[in-house]
N, CA, C and O atoms as a printed pandas DataFrame, in Angstrom:
     atom_number atom_name residue_name chain_id  residue_number  x_coord  y_coord  z_coord
0              1         N          UNK        A               1    0.821   -1.201    0.000
1              2        CA          UNK        A               1    0.000    0.000    0.000
2              3         C          UNK        A               1    0.863    1.263    0.000
3              4         O          UNK        A               1    0.398    2.309   -0.453
4              5         N          UNK        A               2    2.087    1.202    0.486
5              6        CA          UNK        A               2    2.968    2.371    0.564
6              7         C          UNK        A               2    3.531    2.768   -0.794
7              8         O          UNK        A               2    4.137    3.832   -0.920
8              9         N          UNK        A               3    3.343    1.933   -1.811
9             10        CA          UNK        A               3    3.897    2.237   -3.116
10            11         C          UNK        A               3    2.910    2.955   -4.030
11            12         O          UNK        A               3    3.134    3.035   -5.237
12            13         N          UNK        A               4    1.830    3.473   -3.474
13            14        CA          UNK        A               4    0.867    4.218   -4.268
14            15         C          UNK        A               4    1.501    5.539   -4.693
15            16         O          UNK        A               4    2.055    6.264   -3.866
16            17         N          UNK        A               5    1.418    5.848   -5.986
17            18        CA          UNK        A               5    1.955    7.118   -6.484
18            19         C          UNK        A               5    0.902    8.194   -6.249
19            20         O          UNK        A               5   -0.225    8.084   -6.732
20            21         N          UNK        A               6    1.272    9.229   -5.509
21            22        CA          UNK        A               6    0.377   10.347   -5.209
22            23         C          UNK        A               6    0.558   11.458   -6.235
23            24         O          UNK        A               6   -0.426   11.986   -6.753
24            25         N          UNK        A               7    1.777   11.811   -6.529
25            26        CA          UNK        A               7    2.078   12.842   -7.532
26            27         C          UNK        A               7    2.561   12.123   -8.792
27            28         O          UNK        A               7    3.689   11.634   -8.854
28            29         N          UNK        A               8    1.686   12.070   -9.789
29            30        CA          UNK        A               8    2.021   11.359  -11.026
30            31         C          UNK        A               8    3.105   12.071  -11.828
31            32         O          UNK        A               8    3.937   11.421  -12.463
32            33         N          UNK        A               9    3.100   13.382  -11.803
33            34        CA          UNK        A               9    4.077   14.137  -12.598
34            35         C          UNK        A               9    5.512   13.884  -12.132
35            36         O          UNK        A               9    6.416   13.725  -12.952
36            37         N          UNK        A              10    5.711   13.850  -10.835
37            38        CA          UNK        A              10    7.050   13.669  -10.268
38            39         C          UNK        A              10    7.253   12.259   -9.710
39            40         O          UNK        A              10    8.313   11.952   -9.164
40            41         N          UNK        A              11    6.237   11.405   -9.847
41            42        CA          UNK        A              11    6.280   10.016   -9.380
42            43         C          UNK        A              11    6.647    9.904   -7.897
43            44         O          UNK        A              11    7.498    9.103   -7.512
44            45         N          UNK        A              12    5.987   10.723   -7.078
45            46        CA          UNK        A              12    6.222   10.709   -5.632
46            47         C          UNK        A              12    5.223    9.750   -4.990
47            48         O          UNK        A              12    4.017    9.844   -5.217
48            49         N          UNK        A              13    5.740    8.840   -4.196
49            50        CA          UNK        A              13    4.918    7.800   -3.575
50            51         C          UNK        A              13    4.403    8.235   -2.209
51            52         O          UNK        A              13    4.944    9.142   -1.577
52            53         N          UNK        A              14    3.348    7.565   -1.777
53            54        CA          UNK        A              14    2.749    7.822   -0.466
54            55         C          UNK        A              14    3.786    7.694    0.641
55            56         O          UNK        A              14    3.815    8.518    1.555
56            57         N          UNK        A              15    4.632    6.683    0.575
57            58        CA          UNK        A              15    5.643    6.480    1.614
58            59         C          UNK        A              15    6.609    7.662    1.705
59            60         O          UNK        A              15    7.064    8.002    2.798
60            61         N          UNK        A              16    6.927    8.289    0.574
61            62        CA          UNK        A              16    7.820    9.453    0.579
62            63         C          UNK        A              16    7.146   10.651    1.245
63            64         O          UNK        A              16    7.784   11.398    1.986
64            65         N          UNK        A              17    5.859   10.827    0.977
65            66        CA          UNK        A              17    5.115   11.935    1.584
66            67         C          UNK        A              17    4.983   11.711    3.084
67            68         O          UNK        A              17    5.148   12.648    3.866
68            69         N          UNK        A              18    4.689   10.485    3.492
69            70        CA          UNK        A              18    4.598   10.177    4.930
70            71         C          UNK        A              18    5.935   10.409    5.629
71            72         O          UNK        A              18    5.966   10.902    6.757
72            73         N          UNK        A              19    7.033   10.060    4.972
73            74        CA          UNK        A              19    8.372   10.294    5.547
74            75         C          UNK        A              19    8.625   11.787    5.703
75            76         O          UNK        A              19    9.179   12.214    6.716
76            77         N          UNK        A              20    8.227   12.588    4.715
77            78        CA          UNK        A              20    8.399   14.046    4.793
78            79         C          UNK        A              20    7.617   14.609    5.972
79            80         O          UNK        A              20    8.104   15.496    6.673
80            81         N          UNK        A              21    6.407   14.101    6.197
81            82        CA          UNK        A              21    5.589   14.560    7.322
82            83         C          UNK        A              21    6.238   14.156    8.644
83            84         O          UNK        A              21    6.265   14.944    9.590
84            85         N          UNK        A              22    6.757   12.937    8.712
85            86        CA          UNK        A              22    7.470   12.481    9.911
86            87         C          UNK        A              22    8.691   13.353   10.190
87            88         O          UNK        A              22    9.070   13.553   11.344
88            89         N          UNK        A              23    9.300   13.866    9.131
89            90        CA          UNK        A              23   10.489   14.722    9.257
90            91         C          UNK        A              23   10.144   16.176    9.543
91            92         O          UNK        A              23   11.036   17.021    9.623
92            93         N          UNK        A              24    8.837   16.481    9.701
93            94        CA          UNK        A              24    8.449   17.826   10.112
94            95         C          UNK        A              24    7.626   18.639    9.139
95            96         O          UNK        A              24    7.224   19.753    9.475
96            97         N          UNK        A              25    7.359   18.135    7.954
97            98        CA          UNK        A              25    6.549   18.885    6.992
98            99         C          UNK        A              25    5.092   18.878    7.454
99           100         O          UNK        A              25    4.492   17.815    7.609
100          101         N          UNK        A              26    4.527   20.068    7.672
101          102        CA          UNK        A              26    3.130   20.173    8.095
102          103         C          UNK        A              26    2.290   20.982    7.118
103          104         O          UNK        A              26    1.110   21.228    7.366
104          105         N          UNK        A              27    2.896   21.397    6.007
105          106        CA          UNK        A              27    2.189   22.155    4.972
106          107         C          UNK        A              27    2.456   21.497    3.625
107          108         O          UNK        A              27    3.357   20.669    3.486
108          109         N          UNK        A              28    1.660   21.881    2.643
109          110        CA          UNK        A              28    1.871   21.355    1.296
110          111         C          UNK        A              28    3.227   21.800    0.766
111          112         O          UNK        A              28    3.928   21.017    0.125
112          113         N          UNK        A              29    3.603   23.049    1.026
113          114        CA          UNK        A              29    4.924   23.526    0.603
114          115         C          UNK        A              29    6.045   22.752    1.293
115          116         O          UNK        A              29    7.078   22.476    0.682
116          117         N          UNK        A              30    5.847   22.404    2.552
117          118        CA          UNK        A              30    6.849   21.616    3.271
118          119         C          UNK        A              30    7.059   20.257    2.617
119          120         O          UNK        A              30    8.193   19.806    2.460
120          121         N          UNK        A              31    5.981   19.619    2.243
121          122        CA          UNK        A              31    6.071   18.326    1.548
122          123         C          UNK        A              31    6.701   18.522    0.173
123          124         O          UNK        A              31    7.532   17.722   -0.257
124          125         N          UNK        A              32    6.305   19.586   -0.510
125          126        CA          UNK        A              32    6.843   19.877   -1.842
126          127         C          UNK        A              32    8.359   20.050   -1.785
127          128         O          UNK        A              32    9.076   19.514   -2.629
128          129         N          UNK        A              33    8.837   20.779   -0.816
129          130        CA          UNK        A              33   10.283   21.021   -0.697
130          131         C          UNK        A              33   11.067   19.738   -0.429
131          132         O          UNK        A              33   12.205   19.598   -0.877
132          133         N          UNK        A              34   10.470   18.818    0.290
133          134        CA          UNK        A              34   11.173   17.585    0.646
134          135         C          UNK        A              34   11.047   16.496   -0.416
135          136         O          UNK        A              34   11.909   15.622   -0.506
136          137         N          UNK        A              35    9.974   16.537   -1.230
137          138        CA          UNK        A              35    9.718   15.413   -2.141
138          139         C          UNK        A              35    9.562   15.792   -3.608
139          140         O          UNK        A              35    9.638   14.908   -4.461
140          141         N          UNK        A              36    9.350   17.050   -3.941
141          142        CA          UNK        A              36    9.035   17.555   -5.282
142          143         C          UNK        A              36    7.590   17.274   -5.678
143          144         O          UNK        A              36    7.212   17.549   -6.816
144          145         N          UNK        A              37    6.779   16.741   -4.786
145          146        CA          UNK        A              37    5.365   16.510   -5.092
146          147         C          UNK        A              37    4.696   17.855   -5.384
147          148         O          UNK        A              37    4.815   18.791   -4.594
148          149         N          UNK        A              38    4.004   17.953   -6.497
149          150        CA          UNK        A              38    3.345   19.194   -6.881
150          151         C          UNK        A              38    4.197   20.115   -7.719
151          152         O          UNK        A              38    3.778   21.232   -8.023
152          153         N          UNK        A              39    5.382   19.678   -8.101
153          154        CA          UNK        A              39    6.270   20.529   -8.889
154          155         C          UNK        A              39    6.337   20.122  -10.357
155          156         O          UNK        A              39    7.151   20.653  -11.113
156          157         N          UNK        A              40    5.498   19.195  -10.759
157          158        CA          UNK        A              40    5.508   18.715  -12.135
158          159         C          UNK        A              40    4.686   19.582  -13.065
159          160         O          UNK        A              40    4.395   20.739  -12.763
160          161         N          UNK        A              41    4.321   19.016  -14.187
161          162        CA          UNK        A              41    3.596   19.753  -15.216
162          163         C          UNK        A              41    2.273   20.321  -14.730
163          164         O          UNK        A              41    1.890   21.416  -15.142
164          165         N          UNK        A              42    1.566   19.606  -13.863
165          166        CA          UNK        A              42    0.241   20.086  -13.436
166          167         C          UNK        A              42    0.335   21.096  -12.293
167          168         O          UNK        A              42   -0.675   21.694  -11.923
168          169         N          UNK        A              43    1.528   21.296  -11.727
169          170        CA          UNK        A              43    1.752   22.242  -10.634
170          171         C          UNK        A              43    0.832   21.987   -9.436
171          172         O          UNK        A              43    0.375   22.925   -8.783
172          173         N          UNK        A              44    0.569   20.709   -9.157
173          174        CA          UNK        A              44   -0.218   20.348   -7.985
174          175         C          UNK        A              44   -1.715   20.283   -8.209
175          176         O          UNK        A              44   -2.455   19.967   -7.278
176          177         N          UNK        A              45   -2.182   20.569   -9.401
177          178        CA          UNK        A              45   -3.630   20.534   -9.648
178          179         C          UNK        A              45   -4.209   19.142   -9.429
179          180         O          UNK        A              45   -5.373   19.007   -9.052
180          181         N          UNK        A              46   -3.411   18.114   -9.662
181          182        CA          UNK        A              46   -3.873   16.744   -9.501
182          183         C          UNK        A              46   -3.651   16.223   -8.087
183          184         O          UNK        A              46   -4.517   15.532   -7.549
184          185         N          UNK        A              47   -2.529   16.531   -7.481
185          186        CA          UNK        A              47   -2.156   15.885   -6.220
186          187         C          UNK        A              47   -2.293   16.754   -4.968
187          188         O          UNK        A              47   -2.209   16.229   -3.858
188          189         N          UNK        A              48   -2.498   18.040   -5.109
189          190        CA          UNK        A              48   -2.497   18.925   -3.941
190          191         C          UNK        A              48   -3.546   18.526   -2.904
191          192         O          UNK        A              48   -3.258   18.530   -1.707
192          193         N          UNK        A              49   -4.750   18.185   -3.343
193          194        CA          UNK        A              49   -5.790   17.781   -2.387
194          195         C          UNK        A              49   -5.442   16.466   -1.709
195          196         O          UNK        A              49   -5.723   16.281   -0.525
196          197         N          UNK        A              50   -4.829   15.552   -2.455
197          198        CA          UNK        A              50   -4.405   14.284   -1.860
198          199         C          UNK        A              50   -3.340   14.512   -0.786
199          200         O          UNK        A              50   -3.394   13.916    0.290
200          201         N          UNK        A              51   -2.387   15.368   -1.085
201          202        CA          UNK        A              51   -1.323   15.671   -0.132
202          203         C          UNK        A              51   -1.903   16.329    1.115
203          204         O          UNK        A              51   -1.520   15.988    2.234
204          205         N          UNK        A              52   -2.825   17.270    0.927
205          206        CA          UNK        A              52   -3.473   17.920    2.071
206          207         C          UNK        A              52   -4.199   16.891    2.932
207          208         O          UNK        A              52   -4.163   16.973    4.159
208          209         N          UNK        A              53   -4.854   15.929    2.300
209          210        CA          UNK        A              53   -5.556   14.881    3.039
210          211         C          UNK        A              53   -4.600   14.007    3.840
211          212         O          UNK        A              53   -4.903   13.619    4.968
212          213         N          UNK        A              54   -3.467   13.705    3.264
213          214        CA          UNK        A              54   -2.466   12.885    3.962
214          215         C          UNK        A              54   -1.901   13.652    5.152
215          216         O          UNK        A              54   -1.745   13.097    6.240
216          217         N          UNK        A              55   -1.595   14.935    4.939
217          218        CA          UNK        A              55   -1.095   15.767    6.046
218          219         C          UNK        A              55   -2.137   15.824    7.153
219          220         O          UNK        A              55   -1.804   15.684    8.330
220          221         N          UNK        A              56   -3.391   16.028    6.782
221          222        CA          UNK        A              56   -4.476   16.106    7.755
222          223         C          UNK        A              56   -4.579   14.828    8.565
223          224         O          UNK        A              56   -4.714   14.864    9.788
224          225         N          UNK        A              57   -4.514   13.712    7.885
225          226        CA          UNK        A              57   -4.617   12.416    8.559
226          227         C          UNK        A              57   -3.448   12.173    9.514
227          228         O          UNK        A              57   -3.647   11.686   10.627
228          229         N          UNK        A              58   -2.257   12.503    9.092
229          230        CA          UNK        A              58   -1.054   12.220    9.891
230          231         C          UNK        A              58   -0.859   13.207   11.040
231          232         O          UNK        A              58   -0.352   12.831   12.097
232          233         N          UNK        A              59   -1.258   14.467   10.842
233          234        CA          UNK        A              59   -1.026   15.486   11.880
234          235         C          UNK        A              59   -2.260   15.755   12.731
235          236         O          UNK        A              59   -2.197   16.499   13.710
236          237         N          UNK        A              60   -3.383   15.147   12.355
237          238        CA          UNK        A              60   -4.669   15.344   13.059
238          239         C          UNK        A              60   -5.167   16.787   12.967
239          240         O          UNK        A              60   -5.933   17.230   13.822
240          241         N          UNK        A              61   -4.738   17.520   11.942
241          242        CA          UNK        A              61   -5.232   18.876   11.687
242          243         C          UNK        A              61   -6.373   18.783   10.683
243          244         O          UNK        A              61   -6.414   17.870    9.859
244          245         N          UNK        A              62   -7.296   19.735   10.758
245          246        CA          UNK        A              62   -8.351   19.753    9.746
246          247         C          UNK        A              62   -7.767   20.302    8.444
247          248         O          UNK        A              62   -6.765   21.017    8.447
248          249         N          UNK        A              63   -8.410   19.954    7.346
249          250        CA          UNK        A              63   -7.952   20.411    6.030
250          251         C          UNK        A              63   -7.859   21.937    5.985
251          252         O          UNK        A              63   -6.952   22.485    5.358
252          253         N          UNK        A              64   -8.791   22.620    6.645
253          254        CA          UNK        A              64   -8.785   24.090    6.617
254          255         C          UNK        A              64   -7.577   24.680    7.347
255          256         O          UNK        A              64   -7.236   25.840    7.119
256          257         N          UNK        A              65   -6.932   23.916    8.210
257          258        CA          UNK        A              65   -5.750   24.398    8.929
258          259         C          UNK        A              65   -4.454   24.218    8.139
259          260         O          UNK        A              65   -3.415   24.774    8.495
260          261         N          UNK        A              66   -4.530   23.444    7.080
261          262        CA          UNK        A              66   -3.332   23.159    6.294
262          263         C          UNK        A              66   -3.154   24.271    5.266
263          264         O          UNK        A              66   -4.057   24.560    4.480
264          265         N          UNK        A              67   -1.990   24.883    5.285
265          266        CA          UNK        A              67   -1.710   26.020    4.411
266          267         C          UNK        A              67   -1.573   25.545    2.968
267          268         O          UNK        A              67   -0.842   24.599    2.676
268          269         N          UNK        A              68   -2.285   26.218    2.078
269          270        CA          UNK        A              68   -2.268   25.882    0.658
270          271         C          UNK        A              68   -0.930   26.274    0.052
271          272         O          UNK        A              68   -0.311   27.253    0.468
272          273         N          UNK        A              69   -0.500   25.516   -0.914
273          274        CA          UNK        A              69    0.752   25.770   -1.607
274          275         C          UNK        A              69    0.733   27.133   -2.295
275          276         O          UNK        A              69   -0.301   27.562   -2.807
276          277         N          UNK        A              70    1.871   27.804   -2.305
277          278        CA          UNK        A              70    1.957   29.105   -2.967
278          279         C          UNK        A              70    2.100   28.909   -4.468
279          280         O          UNK        A              70    2.809   28.014   -4.927
280          281         N          UNK        A              71    1.424   29.751   -5.217
281          282        CA          UNK        A              71    1.501   29.714   -6.679
282          283         C          UNK        A              71    2.318   30.912   -7.132
283          284         O          UNK        A              71    2.140   32.023   -6.631
284          285         N          UNK        A              72    3.203   30.683   -8.071
285          286        CA          UNK        A              72    4.054   31.759   -8.550
286          287         C          UNK        A              72    3.895   31.924  -10.056
287          288         O          UNK        A              72    3.779   30.939  -10.785
288          289         N          UNK        A              73    3.890   33.179  -10.522
289          290        CA          UNK        A              73    3.833   33.410  -11.967
290          291         C          UNK        A              73    5.186   33.074  -12.594
291          292         O          UNK        A              73    6.170   32.892  -11.876
292          293         N          UNK        A              74    5.244   32.990  -13.918
293          294        CA          UNK        A              74    6.538   32.766  -14.573
294          295         C          UNK        A              74    7.535   33.864  -14.189
295          296         O          UNK        A              74    7.145   34.960  -13.786
296          297         N          UNK        A              75    8.803   33.555  -14.317
297          298        CA          UNK        A              75    9.861   34.493  -13.947
298          299         C          UNK        A              75    9.773   35.776  -14.754
299          300         O          UNK        A              75    9.974   36.864  -14.216
300          301         N          UNK        A              76    9.477   35.659  -16.026
301          302        CA          UNK        A              76    9.326   36.840  -16.882
302          303         C          UNK        A              76    8.292   36.535  -17.962
303          304         O          UNK        A              76    8.072   35.373  -18.303
304          305         N          UNK        A              77    7.665   37.563  -18.494
305          306        CA          UNK        A              77    6.676   37.341  -19.558
306          307         C          UNK        A              77    7.341   36.747  -20.803
307          308         O          UNK        A              77    8.485   37.066  -21.125
308          309         N          UNK        A              78    6.612   35.894  -21.479
309          310        CA          UNK        A              78    7.118   35.262  -22.694
310          311         C          UNK        A              78    6.098   35.474  -23.806
311          312         O          UNK        A              78    4.903   35.260  -23.604
312          313         N          UNK        A              79    6.564   35.891  -24.972
313          314        CA          UNK        A              79    5.672   36.093  -26.119
314          315         C          UNK        A              79    5.177   34.735  -26.620
315          316         O          UNK        A              79    5.959   33.795  -26.760
316          317         N          UNK        A              80    3.884   34.642  -26.885
317          318        CA          UNK        A              80    3.299   33.400  -27.379
318          319         C          UNK        A              80    3.880   32.992  -28.721
319          320         O          UNK        A              80    3.911   31.807  -29.052
320          321         N          UNK        A              81    4.338   33.960  -29.490
321          322        CA          UNK        A              81    4.907   33.646  -30.804
322          323         C          UNK        A              81    6.145   32.749  -30.675
323          324         O          UNK        A              81    6.467   32.012  -31.607
324          325         N          UNK        A              82    6.828   32.799  -29.559
325          326        CA          UNK        A              82    7.994   31.931  -29.353
326          327         C          UNK        A              82    7.587   30.458  -29.332
327          328         O          UNK        A              82    8.347   29.594  -29.770
328          329         N          UNK        A              83    6.405   30.179  -28.831
329          330        CA          UNK        A              83    5.936   28.799  -28.776
330          331         C          UNK        A              83    5.509   28.291  -30.153
331          332         O          UNK        A              83    5.515   27.086  -30.407
332          333         N          UNK        A              84    5.144   29.203  -31.024
333          334        CA          UNK        A              84    4.721   28.830  -32.375
334          335         C          UNK        A              84    5.913   28.722  -33.317
335          336         O          UNK        A              84    5.766   28.246  -34.442
336          337         N          UNK        A              85    7.087   29.154  -32.876
337          338        CA          UNK        A              85    8.265   29.084  -33.705
338          339         C          UNK        A              85    8.426   30.274  -34.641
339          340         O          UNK        A              85    9.258   30.231  -35.547
340          341         N          UNK        A              86    7.651   31.333  -34.444
341          342        CA          UNK        A              86    7.744   32.514  -35.298
342          343         C          UNK        A              86    8.870   33.412  -34.809
343          344         O          UNK        A              86    9.174   33.467  -33.617
344          345         N          UNK        A              87    9.471   34.100  -35.741
345          346        CA          UNK        A              87   10.534   35.043  -35.401
346          347         C          UNK        A              87    9.937   36.276  -34.742
347          348         O          UNK        A              87    8.846   36.712  -35.110
348          349         N          UNK        A              88   10.638   36.835  -33.782
349          350        CA          UNK        A              88   10.208   38.052  -33.089
350          351         C          UNK        A              88   10.776   39.251  -33.845
351          352         O          UNK        A              88   11.943   39.235  -34.235
352          353         N          UNK        A              89    9.965   40.294  -34.058
353          354        CA          UNK        A              89   10.394   41.478  -34.807
354          355         C          UNK        A              89   11.408   42.323  -34.038
355          356         O          UNK        A              89   12.123   43.120  -34.645
356          357         N          UNK        A              90   11.483   42.172  -32.760
357          358        CA          UNK        A              90   12.382   43.036  -31.955
358          359         C          UNK        A              90   13.783   42.541  -31.951
359          360         O          UNK        A              90   14.651   43.150  -31.326
């Protein structure tokens, strides 16, 4: 049962998340920093609620007490034309 993958993007298993919580992670960001769970392509959209549930179960805190992961915008704006392969006029 410990080999269940919780974060599919980063292939983080339940046992890894439980170990992070045992090591002191009490927030989603704490688990993310220790395991990379939530740092994949979906940015936690798939696994964040699962991780919050695991933290809640292990720490006996309610879901509302668990701090939600911080979301960050890209480092700098990027022109959409770069993704299409078009040359930039500038």
